[in-house]
N, C-alpha and C positions, 0 to 999 in steps of 0.2 A: 375375671375373679379371682389370682396369683397374685398375678403385680396389682393388686387394688390391696388387697391383704397384705401384703409385700410393702406398701406404700404405706400405711394404714402402723405397722409395725414399724417405716421406718422415724415417720414422722413424730410420734410415739419416745419411739428413745429403744426403740426397744436392738431396734438391728441397725450396722451399717450397712451402706449401699455403694462398691466399685466397683465400677466401669469401663472396660479394658480397650481402645482406640480398635481393637483383631481384628478380621474379616474370616467367617462372622464373630459377630459384636459377644462380645463374655462379661458376666457380670456375677458377680460372687455376694454372694449375702452373707452377715456375721452378726450374730451375738455381741447387743454391747451389752457392759459390768453389769446394767439395770436387769438386760434380757436374760443373761445368765445365775442372776437371783431369781425368779421371779420360773427360769426352769427351774433349778433349785429345790423354791418352796412346790412346782408343780408334783414335782415327781415325789416328794416328803408328803403331800397329802394321800399324792395313793399310795402311799408304804403302809399310811398308818388308816385308809380307808380298809385298802386288801384286795380296792377293782383297779385293775387293770383300764391303763386308758390305749380303750383297744384290743382287738383278739392278737393275741399275741403272740401263736401257728401262724398267722397274717404274717406279723412285722417279720416272725423271721425267715418265711418263704420268701417276702420280699429283699433284708437281707442278702439271699442264697442270692440271687438275680440279680445284685448289682445293682447299680444308675440307671435311672428310669426315667423318660420324659426328655426335656433338650438337656442337651450336656454344653451348653453355654450357660444356666442358671446354675449356683452351688448356693448351699446353706451350710456354714460351719458350726456346728459347733465347739467351743471349747470348755475342758474341763477347768 
């Protein structure tokens, strides 16, 4: 499901995909300028409505534990 979602985001111009021919294979995803502009607008909407996107405590716990899942895939959000 994640792969399909990322392919859809790439198709729509929101992310770029870079594949590295390593063993194991490595793939990086990065927001495009369009993706960054959408991210900024979503964040602003969250601030205006006063409703966080998800449980902030859960996000903080996840952040403290570090990256989980496949070490071969990384999504980079650049400000």
